[in-house]
C-alpha positions in Angstrom: 0.0 0.0 0.0 2.9 2.4 0.7 4.3 1.8 -2.7 0.9 2.7 -4.3 0.8 5.9 -2.2 4.3 6.9 -3.2 3.5 6.1 -6.8 0.4 8.3 -6.6 2.4 11.1 -5.0 5.0 11.0 -7.8 2.2 10.8 -10.5 0.4 13.8 -8.9 3.7 15.8 -8.8 4.3 14.9 -12.5 0.7 15.8 -13.3 1.0 19.2 -11.5 4.3 19.9 -13.3 2.8 19.0 -16.7 -0.2 21.3 -16.0 2.0 24.1 -15.0 4.1 23.6 -18.1 0.9 23.5 -20.2 -0.3 26.8 -18.7 3.1 28.4 -19.3 3.1 27.2 -22.9 -0.5 28.4 -23.4 0.5 31.8 -22.0 3.5 32.0 -24.4 1.3 31.0 -27.3 -1.2 33.7 -26.4 1.6 36.3 -26.2 3.0 35.1 -29.6 -0.4 35.4 -31.2 -0.8 38.9 -29.8 2.7 39.9 -31.1 1.9 38.4 -34.5 -1.4 40.3 -34.7 0.4 43.5 -33.8 3.1 42.9 -36.4 0.4 42.1 -39.0 -1.2 45.5 -38.2 2.1 47.3 -38.4 3.0 45.7 -41.8 -0.5 46.5 -43.2 -0.1 50.1 -42.0 3.4 50.4 -43.5 2.2 48.9 -46.8 -0.6 51.5 -46.9 1.9 54.3 -46.2 4.2 53.0 -48.9 1.4 52.9 -51.4 0.4 56.5 -50.6 4.0 57.6 -50.8 4.4 55.8 -54.2 1.3 57.5 -55.5 2.5 60.9 -54.3 5.9 60.3 -56.0 4.2 59.3 -59.2 2.0 62.4 -59.1 5.0 64.6 -58.3 6.9 63.1 -61.3 3.9 63.7 -63.6 3.6 67.3 -62.4 7.4 67.8 -63.0 7.1 66.4 -66.5 4.2 68.8 -67.2 6.1 71.7 -65.8 9.1 70.8 -67.9 6.9 70.5 -71.0 5.4 73.9 -70.3 8.8 75.5 -69.7 10.1 74.0 -73.0 7.1 75.2 -74.9 7.5 78.7 -73.4 11.2 78.7 -74.2 10.5 77.7 -77.8 7.8 80.3 -78.2 10.1 83.0 -76.8 12.9 81.9 -79.2 10.4 81.9 -82.1 9.1 85.4 -81.2 12.5 87.0 -80.9 14.2 85.1 -83.7 13.8 87.9 -86.2 14.1 90.8 -83.8 17.1 93.0 -84.3 18.0 92.8 -80.6 17.6 89.1 -80.2 21.4 88.5 -79.7 22.0 91.6 -77.5 22.1 91.1 -73.7 19.5 92.8 -71.6 21.2 95.7 -69.7 21.4 95.0 -66.0 20.0 91.5 -66.3 23.0 90.0 -64.5 22.0 91.7 -61.3 18.5 90.2 -61.2 18.5 86.9 -63.0 20.9 84.3 -64.1 20.8 80.7 -65.2 23.0 77.8 -64.2 22.9 74.1 -64.4 22.1 72.2 -61.2 23.4 68.8 -60.4 20.5 67.2 -62.3 21.3 69.1 -65.4 18.1 71.2 -65.3 18.3 74.9 -66.0 17.4 76.9 -62.9 16.4 80.5 -62.9 17.3 82.5 -59.8 16.3 86.0 -58.8 18.7 87.7 -56.4 16.6 90.7 -55.5 
């Protein structure tokens, strides 16, 4: 009878340890699920932000192309309008004080006003 009692005590201890381990694993699993859901939300948010930024960049590029087309058309019209003028090749007096053109790193002409 004493052997059965000792065996039952050992079995009870093992059962309690297994239940405690099961509870610990269940808690870890719950935490992992929570972290996973949080990460999924973060990824979804960042993907939405990236899509908005990509759309904004595409719109900015389109606006830049339109601006460049307008600038080219204006430049061509000015060249056409003054092509036969007698003063077409003469510099504008004092223009160096208020406007100049230079090439930026991207190769685009930039107009700057210094006044």
